[in-house]
N, CA and C atoms of all chains as a GROMACS GRO file, in nm:
protein
  654
    1MET      N    1  10.053   9.217   8.560
    1MET     CA    2  10.024   9.125   8.670
    1MET      C    3   9.880   9.077   8.662
    2LEU      N    4   9.861   8.951   8.676
    2LEU     CA    5   9.726   8.894   8.679
    2LEU      C    6   9.671   8.905   8.821
    3VAL      N    7   9.554   8.960   8.833
    3VAL     CA    8   9.492   8.974   8.966
    3VAL      C    9   9.367   8.888   8.972
    4LEU      N   10   9.361   8.800   9.070
    4LEU     CA   11   9.246   8.712   9.086
    4LEU      C   12   9.185   8.731   9.224
    5SER      N   13   9.054   8.726   9.231
    5SER     CA   14   8.988   8.728   9.362
    5SER      C   15   8.956   8.584   9.401
    6ARG      N   16   8.988   8.550   9.524
    6ARG     CA   17   8.960   8.416   9.573
    6ARG      C   18   8.901   8.425   9.712
    7LYS      N   19   8.819   8.328   9.745
    7LYS     CA   20   8.764   8.322   9.880
    7LYS      C   21   8.836   8.215   9.959
    8LYS      N   22   8.815   8.219  10.090
    8LYS     CA   23   8.873   8.117  10.177
    8LYS      C   24   8.839   7.976  10.127
    9GLY      N   25   8.940   7.892  10.119
    9GLY     CA   26   8.917   7.754  10.074
    9GLY      C   27   8.933   7.737   9.924
   10GLU      N   28   8.934   7.847   9.849
   10GLU     CA   29   8.949   7.836   9.704
   10GLU      C   30   9.097   7.831   9.666
   11THR      N   31   9.121   7.784   9.548
   11THR     CA   32   9.261   7.765   9.506
   11THR      C   33   9.286   7.826   9.368
   12ILE      N   34   9.413   7.841   9.337
   12ILE     CA   35   9.452   7.869   9.199
   12ILE      C   36   9.559   7.769   9.159
   13MET      N   37   9.570   7.745   9.030
   13MET     CA   38   9.675   7.658   8.980
   13MET      C   39   9.774   7.744   8.901
   14ILE      N   40   9.902   7.719   8.923
   14ILE     CA   41  10.006   7.785   8.842
   14ILE      C   42  10.070   7.673   8.761
   15GLY      N   43  10.050   7.675   8.632
   15GLY     CA   44  10.089   7.561   8.551
   15GLY      C   45  10.002   7.444   8.594
   16ASP      N   46  10.048   7.321   8.573
   16ASP     CA   47   9.963   7.210   8.616
   16ASP      C   48  10.017   7.139   8.739
   17GLN      N   49  10.118   7.198   8.802
   17GLN     CA   50  10.176   7.130   8.917
   17GLN      C   51  10.176   7.212   9.046
   18ILE      N   52  10.154   7.341   9.034
   18ILE     CA   53  10.162   7.425   9.154
   18ILE      C   54  10.022   7.475   9.190
   19GLU      N   55   9.983   7.444   9.314
   19GLU     CA   56   9.852   7.483   9.360
   19GLU      C   57   9.867   7.575   9.481
   20VAL      N   58   9.795   7.684   9.478
   20VAL     CA   59   9.798   7.779   9.590
   20VAL      C   60   9.656   7.790   9.645
   21LYS      N   61   9.643   7.765   9.776
   21LYS     CA   62   9.512   7.765   9.838
   21LYS      C   63   9.504   7.872   9.946
   22VAL      N   64   9.392   7.943   9.948
   22VAL     CA   65   9.371   8.041  10.056
   22VAL      C   66   9.316   7.964  10.176
   23ILE      N   67   9.396   7.957  10.281
   23ILE     CA   68   9.354   7.879  10.398
   23ILE      C   69   9.271   7.963  10.494
   24SER      N   70   9.318   8.084  10.518
   24SER     CA   71   9.239   8.172  10.605
   24SER      C   72   9.270   8.317  10.577
   25VAL      N   73   9.176   8.402  10.610
   25VAL     CA   74   9.196   8.546  10.598
   25VAL      C   75   9.157   8.607  10.732
   26GLU      N   76   9.254   8.670  10.796
   26GLU     CA   77   9.226   8.734  10.925
   26GLU      C   78   9.280   8.875  10.922
   27GLY      N   79   9.191   8.971  10.917
   27GLY     CA   80   9.233   9.111  10.909
   27GLY      C   81   9.314   9.131  10.783
   28ASP      N   82   9.436   9.182  10.796
   28ASP     CA   83   9.518   9.206  10.677
   28ASP      C   84   9.615   9.091  10.651
   29GLN      N   85   9.591   8.978  10.716
   29GLN     CA   86   9.682   8.865  10.698
   29GLN      C   87   9.612   8.749  10.625
   30VAL      N   88   9.678   8.703  10.523
   30VAL     CA   89   9.625   8.591  10.446
   30VAL      C   90   9.717   8.471  10.466
   31LYS      N   91   9.659   8.359  10.500
   31LYS     CA   92   9.740   8.238  10.514
   31LYS      C   93   9.722   8.156  10.387
   32LEU      N   94   9.835   8.120  10.324
   32LEU     CA   95   9.830   8.046  10.197
   32LEU      C   96   9.890   7.908  10.215
   33GLY      N   97   9.830   7.812  10.151
   33GLY     CA   98   9.889   7.679  10.145
   33GLY      C   99   9.942   7.658  10.004
   34ILE      N  100  10.063   7.607   9.993
   34ILE     CA  101  10.122   7.592   9.860
   34ILE      C  102  10.162   7.446   9.838
   35ILE      N  103  10.112   7.390   9.732
   35ILE     CA  104  10.153   7.254   9.696
   35ILE      C  105  10.233   7.266   9.567
   36ALA      N  106  10.359   7.225   9.574
   36ALA     CA  107  10.445   7.239   9.457
   36ALA      C  108  10.541   7.121   9.453
   37PRO      N  109  10.590   7.087   9.335
   37PRO     CA  110  10.691   6.979   9.327
   37PRO      C  111  10.815   7.017   9.408
   38LYS      N  112  10.886   6.916   9.454
   38LYS     CA  113  11.005   6.939   9.535
   38LYS      C  114  11.108   7.027   9.466
   39THR      N  115  11.107   7.023   9.333
   39THR     CA  116  11.208   7.099   9.259
   39THR      C  117  11.180   7.249   9.259
   40VAL      N  118  11.058   7.285   9.301
   40VAL     CA  119  11.026   7.429   9.303
   40VAL      C  120  11.045   7.482   9.444
   41LYS      N  121  11.125   7.585   9.456
   41LYS     CA  122  11.148   7.644   9.588
   41LYS      C  123  11.048   7.754   9.615
   42VAL      N  124  10.997   7.754   9.735
   42VAL     CA  125  10.902   7.858   9.773
   42VAL      C  126  10.962   7.937   9.888
   43HIS      N  127  10.977   8.066   9.868
   43HIS     CA  128  11.034   8.152   9.972
   43HIS      C  129  10.950   8.277   9.986
   44ARG      N  130  10.954   8.335  10.103
   44ARG     CA  131  10.901   8.470  10.117
   44ARG      C  132  10.996   8.563  10.041
   45SER      N  133  10.939   8.663   9.972
   45SER     CA  134  11.025   8.755   9.894
   45SER      C  135  11.127   8.823   9.983
   46GLU      N  136  11.092   8.846  10.109
   46GLU     CA  137  11.184   8.917  10.198
   46GLU      C  138  11.317   8.844  10.210
   47VAL      N  139  11.314   8.710  10.200
   47VAL     CA  140  11.437   8.634  10.212
   47VAL      C  141  11.535   8.672  10.101
   48PHE      N  142  11.482   8.679   9.979
   48PHE     CA  143  11.568   8.716   9.866
   48PHE      C  144  11.619   8.859   9.879
   49GLU      N  145  11.529   8.946   9.922
   49GLU     CA  146  11.570   9.085   9.939
   49GLU      C  147  11.678   9.097  10.045
   50ALA      N  148  11.663   9.019  10.153
   50ALA     CA  149  11.762   9.024  10.261
   50ALA      C  150  11.897   8.974  10.212
   51ILE      N  151  11.896   8.871  10.128
   51ILE     CA  152  12.022   8.816  10.077
   51ILE      C  153  12.089   8.916   9.981
   52GLN      N  154  12.008   8.979   9.899
   52GLN     CA  155  12.062   9.082   9.809
   52GLN      C  156  12.129   9.193   9.890
   53LYS      N  157  12.062   9.233   9.995
   53LYS     CA  158  12.112   9.342  10.078
   53LYS      C  159  12.241   9.300  10.147
   54GLN      N  160  12.242   9.176  10.195
   54GLN     CA  161  12.360   9.125  10.265
   54GLN      C  162  12.480   9.117  10.170
   55ASN      N  163  12.456   9.075  10.046
   55ASN     CA  164  12.564   9.071   9.947
   55ASN      C  165  12.621   9.210   9.924
   56LYS      N  166  12.533   9.308   9.917
   56LYS     CA  167  12.580   9.445   9.894
   56LYS      C  168  12.662   9.494  10.012
   57GLU      N  169  12.616   9.456  10.130
   57GLU     CA  170  12.689   9.496  10.251
   57GLU      C  171  12.826   9.427  10.255
   58ALA      N  172  12.828   9.301  10.214
   58ALA     CA  173  12.954   9.224  10.215
   58ALA      C  174  13.056   9.288  10.121
   59LEU      N  175  13.005   9.346  10.014
   59LEU     CA  176  13.094   9.405   9.914
   59LEU      C  177  13.153   9.538   9.961
   60ALA      N  178  13.088   9.594  10.061
   60ALA     CA  179  13.129   9.728  10.106
   60ALA      C  180  13.250   9.726  10.198
   61ILE      N  181  13.310   9.611  10.219
   61ILE     CA  182  13.422   9.606  10.314
   61ILE      C  183  13.544   9.676  10.258
   62SER      N  184  13.620   9.734  10.348
   62SER     CA  185  13.737   9.809  10.306
   62SER      C  186  13.860   9.720  10.310
   63VAL      N  187  13.963   9.766  10.241
   63VAL     CA  188  14.091   9.694  10.244
   63VAL      C  189  14.143   9.690  10.386
   64ASP      N  190  14.116   9.796  10.464
   64ASP     CA  191  14.162   9.800  10.603
   64ASP      C  192  14.102   9.687  10.686
   65ALA      N  193  13.972   9.664  10.664
   65ALA     CA  194  13.906   9.557  10.739
   65ALA      C  195  13.970   9.423  10.704
   66LEU      N  196  14.005   9.408  10.580
   66LEU     CA  197  14.066   9.282  10.535
   66LEU      C  198  14.204   9.263  10.599
   67LYS      N  199  14.273   9.374  10.616
   67LYS     CA  200  14.409   9.367  10.671
   67LYS      C  201  14.413   9.311  10.812
   68GLN      N  202  14.300   9.324  10.882
   68GLN     CA  203  14.296   9.268  11.018
   68GLN      C  204  14.324   9.119  11.017
   69PHE      N  205  14.295   9.057  10.904
   69PHE     CA  206  14.311   8.912  10.897
   69PHE      C  207  14.454   8.871  10.869
   70LYS      N  208  14.533   8.967  10.825
   70LYS     CA  209  14.672   8.933  10.790
   70LYS      C  210  14.757   8.924  10.914
   71LEU      N  211  14.818   8.812  10.934
   71LEU     CA  212  14.896   8.792  11.056
   71LEU      C  213  15.044   8.796  11.025
   72MET      N  214  14.523   8.506   8.104
   72MET     CA  215  14.473   8.644   8.097
   72MET      C  216  14.492   8.714   8.232
   73ASN      N  217  14.501   8.847   8.226
   73ASN     CA  218  14.515   8.924   8.349
   73ASN      C  219  14.384   8.994   8.384
   74ILE      N  220  14.355   8.994   8.513
   74ILE     CA  221  14.236   9.069   8.557
   74ILE      C  222  14.274   9.159   8.674
   75LYS      N  223  14.195   9.264   8.692
   75LYS     CA  224  14.215   9.352   8.808
   75LYS      C  225  14.125   9.303   8.920
   76THR      N  226  14.180   9.301   9.042
   76THR     CA  227  14.102   9.248   9.154
   76THR      C  228  14.084   9.355   9.261
   77LYS      N  229  13.988   9.327   9.348
   77LYS     CA  230  13.954   9.424   9.451
   77LYS      C  231  14.065   9.440   9.555
   78PHE      N  232  14.129   9.330   9.593
   78PHE     CA  233  14.226   9.337   9.702
   78PHE      C  234  14.367   9.296   9.664
   79LEU      N  235  14.382   9.230   9.548
   79LEU     CA  236  14.512   9.171   9.516
   79LEU      C  237  14.581   9.237   9.397
   80GLY      N  238  14.529   9.352   9.355
   80GLY     CA  239  14.588   9.417   9.239
   80GLY      C  240  14.559   9.337   9.113
   81GLU      N  241  14.653   9.345   9.018
   81GLU     CA  242  14.632   9.271   8.894
   81GLU      C  243  14.689   9.130   8.908
   82VAL      N  244  14.611   9.032   8.872
   82VAL     CA  245  14.661   8.895   8.881
   82VAL      C  246  14.638   8.822   8.749
   83GLU      N  247  14.723   8.722   8.727
   83GLU     CA  248  14.710   8.641   8.607
   83GLU      C  249  14.625   8.519   8.641
   84ILE      N  250  14.526   8.492   8.560
   84ILE     CA  251  14.441   8.375   8.586
   84ILE      C  252  14.433   8.287   8.461
   85GLU      N  253  14.396   8.163   8.487
   85GLU     CA  254  14.375   8.069   8.377
   85GLU      C  255  14.228   8.076   8.335
   86GLN      N  256  14.208   8.086   8.208
   86GLN     CA  257  14.071   8.089   8.153
   86GLN      C  258  13.989   7.970   8.204
   87SER      N  259  14.056   7.856   8.216
   87SER     CA  260  13.987   7.732   8.253
   87SER      C  261  13.939   7.731   8.398
   88GLU      N  262  13.989   7.826   8.478
   88GLU     CA  263  13.951   7.832   8.619
   88GLU      C  264  13.829   7.922   8.642
   89ILE      N  265  13.782   7.988   8.538
   89ILE     CA  266  13.671   8.082   8.554
   89ILE      C  267  13.541   8.007   8.582
   90LEU      N  268  13.470   8.054   8.684
   90LEU     CA  269  13.344   7.994   8.725
   90LEU      C  270  13.229   8.073   8.664
   91THR      N  271  13.128   8.001   8.618
   91THR     CA  272  13.011   8.067   8.561
   91THR      C  273  12.894   8.062   8.660
   92PHE      N  274  12.846   8.178   8.698
   92PHE     CA  275  12.724   8.189   8.778
   92PHE      C  276  12.617   8.238   8.681
   93GLU      N  277  12.539   8.145   8.633
   93GLU     CA  278  12.443   8.178   8.526
   93GLU      C  279  12.354   8.297   8.561
   94ASN      N  280  12.309   8.301   8.685
   94ASN     CA  281  12.220   8.410   8.726
   94ASN      C  282  12.290   8.514   8.813
   95GLY      N  283  12.421   8.515   8.808
   95GLY     CA  284  12.495   8.606   8.894
   95GLY      C  285  12.473   8.573   9.040
   96LEU      N  286  12.490   8.672   9.126
   96LEU     CA  287  12.459   8.656   9.268
   96LEU      C  288  12.344   8.749   9.300
   97PRO      N  289  12.259   8.712   9.398
   97PRO     CA  290  12.147   8.801   9.431
   97PRO      C  291  12.196   8.945   9.455
   98GLY      N  292  12.137   9.038   9.384
   98GLY     CA  293  12.178   9.178   9.395
   98GLY      C  294  12.280   9.216   9.290
   99PHE      N  295  12.341   9.114   9.228
   99PHE     CA  296  12.446   9.141   9.128
   99PHE      C  297  12.428   9.048   9.008
  100GLN      N  298  12.308   9.047   8.954
  100GLN     CA  299  12.275   8.951   8.847
  100GLN      C  300  12.357   8.974   8.721
  101GLU      N  301  12.409   9.095   8.704
  101GLU     CA  302  12.478   9.126   8.578
  101GLU      C  303  12.618   9.067   8.567
  102PHE      N  304  12.673   9.019   8.680
  102PHE     CA  305  12.808   8.964   8.675
  102PHE      C  306  12.801   8.811   8.687
  103THR      N  307  12.848   8.743   8.585
  103THR     CA  308  12.830   8.598   8.582
  103THR      C  309  12.962   8.520   8.581
  104LYS      N  310  13.073   8.591   8.569
  104LYS     CA  311  13.202   8.522   8.563
  104LYS      C  312  13.287   8.558   8.685
  105PHE      N  313  13.327   8.456   8.757
  105PHE     CA  314  13.405   8.479   8.879
  105PHE      C  315  13.524   8.384   8.883
  106ILE      N  316  13.616   8.419   8.972
  106ILE     CA  317  13.728   8.329   8.997
  106ILE      C  318  13.757   8.329   9.146
  107LEU      N  319  13.798   8.215   9.198
  107LEU     CA  320  13.836   8.207   9.339
  107LEU      C  321  13.986   8.226   9.352
  108LEU      N  322  14.024   8.322   9.435
  108LEU     CA  323  14.166   8.350   9.454
  108LEU      C  324  14.200   8.338   9.603
  109GLY      N  325  14.314   8.284   9.632
  109GLY     CA  326  14.356   8.274   9.772
  109GLY      C  327  14.390   8.410   9.828
  110LEU      N  328  14.367   8.426   9.958
  110LEU     CA  329  14.405   8.551  10.024
  110LEU      C  330  14.518   8.520  10.121
  111ASP      N  331  14.604   8.616  10.137
  111ASP     CA  332  14.722   8.596  10.218
  111ASP      C  333  14.688   8.612  10.367
  112THR      N  334  14.618   8.514  10.421
  112THR     CA  335  14.586   8.519  10.564
  112THR      C  336  14.599   8.378  10.619
  113ASP      N  337  14.591   8.369  10.752
  113ASP     CA  338  14.594   8.237  10.815
  113ASP      C  339  14.455   8.180  10.833
  114LEU      N  340  14.356   8.255  10.784
  114LEU     CA  341  14.219   8.208  10.801
  114LEU      C  342  14.169   8.139  10.675
  115PRO      N  343  14.071   8.052  10.692
  115PRO     CA  344  14.019   7.976  10.577
  115PRO      C  345  13.926   8.061  10.492
  116ILE      N  346  13.982   8.163  10.431
  116ILE     CA  347  13.900   8.252  10.349
  116ILE      C  348  13.964   8.270  10.211
  117ALA      N  349  13.884   8.314  10.117
  117ALA     CA  350  13.930   8.335   9.980
  117ALA      C  351  13.853   8.453   9.920
  118LEU      N  352  13.896   8.495   9.803
  118LEU     CA  353  13.830   8.605   9.736
  118LEU      C  354  13.755   8.551   9.613
  119LEU      N  355  13.625   8.575   9.613
  119LEU     CA  356  13.546   8.539   9.495
  119LEU      C  357  13.536   8.666   9.411
  120GLN      N  358  13.620   8.671   9.309
  120GLN     CA  359  13.638   8.794   9.233
  120GLN      C  360  13.570   8.785   9.096
  121SER      N  361  13.494   8.889   9.064
  121SER     CA  362  13.438   8.897   8.929
  121SER      C  363  13.553   8.920   8.831
  122THR      N  364  13.550   8.847   8.720
  122THR     CA  365  13.655   8.870   8.620
  122THR      C  366  13.615   8.985   8.528
  123GLU      N  367  13.489   9.034   8.550
  123GLU     CA  368  13.438   9.141   8.464
  123GLU      C  369  13.452   9.279   8.525
  124LYS      N  370  13.452   9.284   8.659
  124LYS     CA  371  13.460   9.415   8.722
  124LYS      C  372  13.543   9.410   8.850
  125GLU      N  373  13.640   9.497   8.856
  125GLU     CA  374  13.737   9.500   8.966
  125GLU      C  375  13.671   9.512   9.105
  126GLN      N  376  13.570   9.599   9.114
  126GLN     CA  377  13.509   9.627   9.246
  126GLN      C  378  13.425   9.512   9.300
  127ILE      N  379  13.386   9.419   9.211
  127ILE     CA  380  13.300   9.310   9.255
  127ILE      C  381  13.385   9.193   9.303
  128GLY      N  382  13.420   9.199   9.431
  128GLY     CA  383  13.500   9.092   9.490
  128GLY      C  384  13.448   9.062   9.630
  129PHE      N  385  13.403   8.940   9.651
  129PHE     CA  386  13.348   8.901   9.780
  129PHE      C  387  13.451   8.819   9.858
  130VAL      N  388  13.463   8.851   9.987
  130VAL     CA  389  13.545   8.765  10.072
  130VAL      C  390  13.456   8.649  10.115
  131VAL      N  391  13.500   8.528  10.083
  131VAL     CA  392  13.421   8.410  10.119
  131VAL      C  393  13.505   8.320  10.210
  132GLY      N  394  13.436   8.237  10.287
  132GLY     CA  395  13.507   8.147  10.377
  132GLY      C  396  13.455   8.005  10.361
  133TYR      N  397  13.529   7.911  10.417
  133TYR     CA  398  13.481   7.774  10.420
  133TYR      C  399  13.386   7.764  10.539
  134PRO      N  400  13.259   7.743  10.515
  134PRO     CA  401  13.162   7.751  10.625
  134PRO      C  402  13.191   7.654  10.740
  135PHE      N  403  13.241   7.536  10.707
  135PHE     CA  404  13.264   7.436  10.810
  135PHE      C  405  13.375   7.475  10.906
  136ALA      N  406  13.462   7.564  10.861
  136ALA     CA  407  13.568   7.611  10.949
  136ALA      C  408  13.512   7.708  11.054
  137PHE      N  409  13.403   7.776  11.017
  137PHE     CA  410  13.344   7.873  11.110
  137PHE      C  411  13.231   7.811  11.192
  138LYS      N  412  13.167   7.711  11.135
  138LYS     CA  413  13.061   7.642  11.210
  138LYS      C  414  13.073   7.493  11.177
  139HIS      N  415  13.124   7.419  11.275
  139HIS     CA  416  13.164   7.281  11.249
  139HIS      C  417  13.049   7.188  11.208
  140ASP      N  418  12.930   7.217  11.260
  140ASP     CA  419  12.819   7.126  11.230
  140ASP      C  420  12.731   7.178  11.116
  141TYR      N  421  12.786   7.269  11.038
  141TYR     CA  422  12.708   7.324  10.927
  141TYR      C  423  12.688   7.217  10.819
  142ALA      N  424  12.565   7.195  10.782
  142ALA     CA  425  12.535   7.097  10.678
  142ALA      C  426  12.403   7.135  10.613
  143PHE      N  427  12.390   7.110  10.486
  143PHE     CA  428  12.263   7.140  10.419
  143PHE      C  429  12.244   7.044  10.303
  144ASP      N  430  12.120   7.032  10.262
  144ASP     CA  431  12.087   6.948  10.148
  144ASP      C  432  12.065   7.035  10.025
  145LEU      N  433  12.112   6.987   9.913
  145LEU     CA  434  12.088   7.058   9.788
  145LEU      C  435  11.956   7.010   9.729
  146SER      N  436  11.876   7.104   9.680
  146SER     CA  437  11.750   7.064   9.616
  146SER      C  438  11.780   7.008   9.477
  147GLU      N  439  11.681   6.938   9.424
  147GLU     CA  440  11.698   6.882   9.289
  147GLU      C  441  11.721   6.994   9.187
  148GLU      N  442  11.652   7.105   9.210
  148GLU     CA  443  11.666   7.220   9.121
  148GLU      C  444  11.810   7.274   9.122
  149ASP      N  445  11.865   7.284   9.243
  149ASP     CA  446  12.003   7.333   9.255
  149ASP      C  447  12.100   7.236   9.187
  150LYS      N  448  12.078   7.108   9.213
  150LYS     CA  449  12.168   7.006   9.154
  150LYS      C  450  12.164   7.014   9.001
  151GLU      N  451  12.044   7.034   8.950
  151GLU     CA  452  12.028   7.043   8.805
  151GLU      C  453  12.102   7.166   8.750
  152GLN      N  454  12.081   7.279   8.815
  152GLN     CA  455  12.146   7.402   8.767
  152GLN      C  456  12.298   7.392   8.777
  153LEU      N  457  12.343   7.321   8.879
  153LEU     CA  458  12.488   7.308   8.896
  153LEU      C  459  12.545   7.192   8.814
  154GLN      N  460  12.457   7.123   8.746
  154GLN     CA  461  12.495   7.005   8.666
  154GLN      C  462  12.577   6.906   8.747
  155LEU      N  463  12.532   6.884   8.870
  155LEU     CA  464  12.606   6.796   8.961
  155LEU      C  465  12.573   6.650   8.934
  156GLU      N  466  12.676   6.572   8.921
  156GLU     CA  467  12.655   6.429   8.904
  156GLU      C  468  12.711   6.352   9.023
  157ASP      N  469  12.806   6.411   9.088
  157ASP     CA  470  12.879   6.341   9.192
  157ASP      C  471  12.906   6.439   9.307
  158GLU      N  472  12.881   6.393   9.430
  158GLU     CA  473  12.899   6.484   9.543
  158GLU      C  474  13.043   6.530   9.564
  159SER      N  475  13.135   6.454   9.511
  159SER     CA  476  13.275   6.493   9.529
  159SER      C  477  13.310   6.616   9.445
  160GLU      N  478  13.218   6.654   9.358
  160GLU     CA  479  13.245   6.772   9.273
  160GLU      C  480  13.204   6.902   9.340
  161VAL      N  481  13.149   6.890   9.462
  161VAL     CA  482  13.093   7.010   9.525
  161VAL      C  483  13.190   7.078   9.620
  162ALA      N  484  13.195   7.210   9.612
  162ALA     CA  485  13.266   7.289   9.712
  162ALA      C  486  13.169   7.397   9.758
  163SER      N  487  13.167   7.426   9.887
  163SER     CA  488  13.078   7.533   9.929
  163SER      C  489  13.153   7.639  10.009
  164TYR      N  490  13.104   7.759   9.995
  164TYR     CA  491  13.163   7.876  10.058
  164TYR      C  492  13.052   7.960  10.118
  165THR      N  493  13.090   8.048  10.208
  165THR     CA  494  12.993   8.138  10.266
  165THR      C  495  13.045   8.281  10.251
  166VAL      N  496  12.953   8.373  10.226
  166VAL     CA  497  12.994   8.513  10.208
  166VAL      C  498  13.020   8.576  10.345
  167LEU      N  499  13.135   8.637  10.360
  167LEU     CA  500  13.170   8.706  10.484
  167LEU      C  501  13.136   8.854  10.471
  168THR      N  502  13.078   8.907  10.576
  168THR     CA  503  13.059   9.051  10.584
  168THR      C  504  13.153   9.100  10.693
  169LEU      N  505  13.266   9.154  10.650
  169LEU     CA  506  13.368   9.196  10.745
  169LEU      C  507  13.340   9.338  10.793
  170LYS      N  508  13.362   9.358  10.919
  170LYS     CA  509  13.343   9.491  10.978
  170LYS      C  510  13.475   9.540  11.036
  171GLU      N  511  13.481   9.672  11.053
  171GLU     CA  512  13.604   9.730  11.111
  171GLU      C  513  13.635   9.663  11.244
  172ASN      N  514  13.528   9.642  11.321
  172ASN     CA  515  13.543   9.569  11.445
  172ASN      C  516  13.523   9.420  11.416
  173PHE      N  517  13.630   9.344  11.428
  173PHE     CA  518  13.627   9.204  11.387
  173PHE      C  519  13.512   9.125  11.450
  174ALA      N  520  13.483   9.155  11.576
  174ALA     CA  521  13.379   9.079  11.648
  174ALA      C  522  13.241   9.098  11.587
  175ASP      N  523  13.225   9.206  11.512
  175ASP     CA  524  13.095   9.232  11.449
  175ASP      C  525  13.081   9.166  11.312
  176SER      N  526  13.187   9.104  11.264
  176SER     CA  527  13.183   9.042  11.131
  176SER      C  528  13.090   8.921  11.133
  177THR      N  529  13.024   8.898  11.019
  177THR     CA  530  12.930   8.786  11.013
  177THR      C  531  12.952   8.703  10.886
  178ILE      N  532  12.901   8.580  10.890
  178ILE     CA  533  12.897   8.498  10.769
  178ILE      C  534  12.752   8.464  10.739
  179ASN      N  535  12.725   8.446  10.613
  179ASN     CA  536  12.589   8.420  10.567
  179ASN      C  537  12.570   8.269  10.550
  180LEU      N  538  12.506   8.209  10.650
  180LEU     CA  539  12.484   8.064  10.644
  180LEU      C  540  12.354   8.029  10.571
  181LEU      N  541  12.270   8.129  10.550
  181LEU     CA  542  12.141   8.105  10.485
  181LEU      C  543  12.156   8.086  10.334
  182ALA      N  544  12.256   8.154  10.278
  182ALA     CA  545  12.273   8.148  10.132
  182ALA      C  546  12.417   8.114  10.096
  183PRO      N  547  12.454   7.986  10.109
  183PRO     CA  548  12.591   7.947  10.074
  183PRO      C  549  12.614   7.953   9.923
  184ILE      N  550  12.739   7.969   9.888
  184ILE     CA  551  12.777   7.964   9.747
  184ILE      C  552  12.827   7.823   9.719
  185VAL      N  553  12.761   7.757   9.626
  185VAL     CA  554  12.796   7.619   9.596
  185VAL      C  555  12.857   7.614   9.457
  186ILE      N  556  12.966   7.540   9.447
  186ILE     CA  557  13.038   7.535   9.319
  186ILE      C  558  13.056   7.391   9.273
  187ASN      N  559  13.026   7.368   9.148
  187ASN     CA  560  13.061   7.242   9.084
  187ASN      C  561  13.204   7.260   9.033
  188THR      N  562  13.297   7.197   9.105
  188THR     CA  563  13.439   7.222   9.077
  188THR      C  564  13.484   7.162   8.944
  189LYS      N  565  13.408   7.063   8.897
  189LYS     CA  566  13.445   6.998   8.771
  189LYS      C  567  13.395   7.080   8.652
  190GLN      N  568  13.266   7.115   8.658
  190GLN     CA  569  13.206   7.190   8.546
  190GLN      C  570  13.228   7.341   8.557
  191LYS      N  571  13.280   7.385   8.672
  191LYS     CA  572  13.306   7.529   8.695
  191LYS      C  573  13.177   7.611   8.689
  192ILE      N  574  13.077   7.558   8.758
  192ILE     CA  575  12.950   7.629   8.765
  192ILE      C  576  12.923   7.664   8.911
  193GLY      N  577  12.878   7.786   8.936
  193GLY     CA  578  12.850   7.827   9.073
  193GLY      C  579  12.712   7.885   9.088
  194LYS      N  580  12.664   7.881   9.212
  194LYS     CA  581  12.532   7.939   9.241
  194LYS      C  582  12.525   7.972   9.389
  195GLN      N  583  12.467   8.087   9.418
  195GLN     CA  584  12.439   8.116   9.559
  195GLN      C  585  12.299   8.063   9.586
  196ILE      N  586  12.290   7.958   9.665
  196ILE     CA  587  12.160   7.895   9.688
  196ILE      C  588  12.096   7.950   9.815
  197VAL      N  589  11.965   7.935   9.824
  197VAL     CA  590  11.892   7.983   9.940
  197VAL      C  591  11.835   7.863  10.015
  198LEU      N  592  11.873   7.849  10.140
  198LEU     CA  593  11.822   7.738  10.220
  198LEU      C  594  11.687   7.777  10.281
  199GLN      N  595  11.614   7.678  10.326
  199GLN     CA  596  11.476   7.704  10.370
  199GLN      C  597  11.466   7.755  10.514
  200ASP      N  598  11.545   7.702  10.601
  200ASP     CA  599  11.524   7.723  10.743
  200ASP      C  600  11.612   7.838  10.794
  201SER      N  601  11.553   7.955  10.806
  201SER     CA  602  11.636   8.069  10.841
  201SER      C  603  11.667   8.075  10.992
  202GLU      N  604  11.606   7.987  11.071
  202GLU     CA  605  11.643   7.984  11.213
  202GLU      C  606  11.769   7.900  11.232
  203LYS      N  607  11.774   7.792  11.158
  203LYS     CA  608  11.892   7.705  11.165
  203LYS      C  609  12.009   7.767  11.089
  204TYR      N  610  11.977   7.838  10.983
  204TYR     CA  611  12.081   7.897  10.898
  204TYR      C  612  12.068   8.047  10.896
  205PRO      N  613  12.127   8.115  10.992
  205PRO     CA  614  12.111   8.261  10.997
  205PRO      C  615  12.180   8.334  10.881
  206LEU      N  616  12.119   8.444  10.844
  206LEU     CA  617  12.176   8.530  10.740
  206LEU      C  618  12.302   8.600  10.792
  207ARG      N  619  12.300   8.628  10.921
  207ARG     CA  620  12.416   8.695  10.982
  207ARG      C  621  12.461   8.616  11.104
  208TYR      N  622  12.554   8.528  11.082
  208TYR     CA  623  12.606   8.445  11.191
  208TYR      C  624  12.740   8.505  11.232
  209LYS      N  625  12.747   8.539  11.360
  209LYS     CA  626  12.868   8.610  11.405
  209LYS      C  627  12.993   8.522  11.406
  210ILE      N  628  13.096   8.571  11.340
  210ILE     CA  629  13.224   8.499  11.335
  210ILE      C  630  13.278   8.481  11.476
  211GLY      N  631  13.257   8.582  11.560
  211GLY     CA  632  13.307   8.578  11.697
  211GLY      C  633  13.263   8.454  11.771
  212ILE      N  634  13.136   8.421  11.756
  212ILE     CA  635  13.081   8.303  11.823
  212ILE      C  636  13.148   8.177  11.768
  213ALA      N  637  13.158   8.173  11.636
  213ALA     CA  638  13.215   8.055  11.572
  213ALA      C  639  13.358   8.032  11.617
  214LYS      N  640  13.432   8.141  11.630
  214LYS     CA  641  13.571   8.129  11.670
  214LYS      C  642  13.584   8.068  11.808
  215GLY      N  643  13.498   8.117  11.898
  215GLY     CA  644  13.500   8.068  12.035
  215GLY      C  645  13.467   7.920  12.043
  216SER      N  646  13.366   7.880  11.966
  216SER     CA  647  13.322   7.741  11.974
  216SER      C  648  13.423   7.646  11.911
  217GLY      N  649  13.513   7.702  11.833
  217GLY     CA  650  13.611   7.619  11.764
  217GLY      C  651  13.727   7.576  11.854
  218LYS      N  652  13.735   7.637  11.972
  218LYS     CA  653  13.849   7.608  12.059
  218LYS      C  654  13.834   7.474  12.129
   0.00000   0.00000   0.00000
């Protein structure tokens, strides 16, 4: 992992199209501004983790639960 | 060819009907080949079954049947990955999380499964707005609003 130190207002470039700017630092919270092409999706990692977890939960259903749907 | 399924026993499928999920599904990246099979119910649901592993079978539903005003835009990246050329080639599904108590069952509106029905390519996409598109949308509510 590449680790960079940046101050408020400074930026980094990822490739030549994605720019990440440190907007503010308050206590343990960092606010980031991200400029990226529309084709690049930006998500909080928690979103992906939550979807992974939800998929696993969805898979855990029993045949009995499914039978409720049979009329 | 014959495959073993999670809920339907062994079924015969056509090779040409197999869907490719290049990156698998979140949490299950290792499984990339799936098939959609009908389930014997009166509800608009189907089984998205891995052709590689019997236990990997998701119950999916038609999202619009559960939430009438459900709509989302596909990003350029998604369209590219799905090799979409025409909107009529798109089918979308939502993963159901069924519970013993039916009222507690939910559908995932945040990450619909989108399929290019012509090219047989699928992807579970992630939408941006998690307030508008909840990860756990209660089927119970949807059923009531459908009346």
